[in-house]
N, C-alpha and C positions, 0 to 999 in steps of 0.2 A: 625335710624342710625344703620347700621350693624357693625359687628365686625371689618371688614377691614376699614370702614370709621372711626370708633372710634379709631382704631390704628393709622391711619394717623393724625387725630386731636391731639391725645396725643403726637405723634412724634413732631409735630409743637410746642406744649406747652412745651415739654421737651427741644427742641432745643432753645426756647426762655428763658429757665431757670425758667419757671413758675410751673413746676411739676417735681418731681423725682420719678423714678420707683425703686422698690426693689422686689426681689423674695419673694413670699409668702412661709414662712417656712413650712406651713401645706399642701400646694398644689403646687408642682413643675411646674404645667401648668399655674398658676395664678401669677399675680403681684399685689403688693400693691402700690398705688399711694398716694403721699403726695403733698400738695400745698406748694410752697416755699414762703418766705417773698416777693420775687419779684412777684410771682403769686398773692398773696393776695393784694399787692399794685395795680397791674394791674386790678384785679377784682373790688376793691373798686373804682378806678378811673372810670372804665366803668360804674359801678352802679351809681356813682354820675352824670356822664354825661347823662345817661339815665333818671335819676330822674329829672334833670334840663330840659331836653328836654320835658319830660312829663308835667312839670309845665307850660312851654310855650304853649304846645298844649291844655292844659286844662284851660288856663287863662280866657276863655270866659264863663266858668261855673259859675252859681250863687253859693253863699256860701252853700246853701242847697244841690245843685247838687254835689258840690265838696265833701261835707261830706258823702253823700250817695255813690258816686263813690268810695271814699277812703275805706269806710266800705266794699263795694262789692269786691273791689280788694283784700283787706286783707283776706276776707273769701275765695275767689277763690285761693289765694296763700296757705292758710291753707289746703284747700281741696287737692290741687295739691301735696303739700309736704307730707301730711299724706298718700295719695294714692300711692305715689312713694317711700315711705320709707325714704325720705330725711328729715333732720332736718333743721329748720329755721337757716339762717345765720345772726342772729340779729346783730352781730358785724360788718358785712360787708355792711349792708343796710344803705344807707345814709339818713340823715334827711335834706330835702330841704324845706325851708320856704319862704314865700313871693311870689312875682310874678316874671315875667321876669326882668332880670337885678339885682335881689337881689342875692348877692354872697352866700347866705346861712349862716348857723350858724358858729360862729368863732370856731376855734379849729383845730385839725389835718385834713389835707386834701391836695390836690395838691397845691403846691406853698406856703404852710403855715408852 
């Protein structure tokens, strides 16, 4: 994604109220981006939906295959995050249990 594409994507997120931009006090050409509460909620909602969708898609795996796949995905995520300089967003990653139709763990979440 180039600079102009990134700028367009950020403009949409800003218009939706998901991020705010502020000038970088150390570099007048740069901006500092911050996620808003609305943006965090939207991200968490999207992550939960993706996780539930994945549960449905992986429902046919045996328990051993599911455990191995989970470990592999965790390792790939760690490698991606470390190579990109990003830190894990552990507070935004949903925990989805059970199979299709299981609403997941009780607690904060959409509609709760």
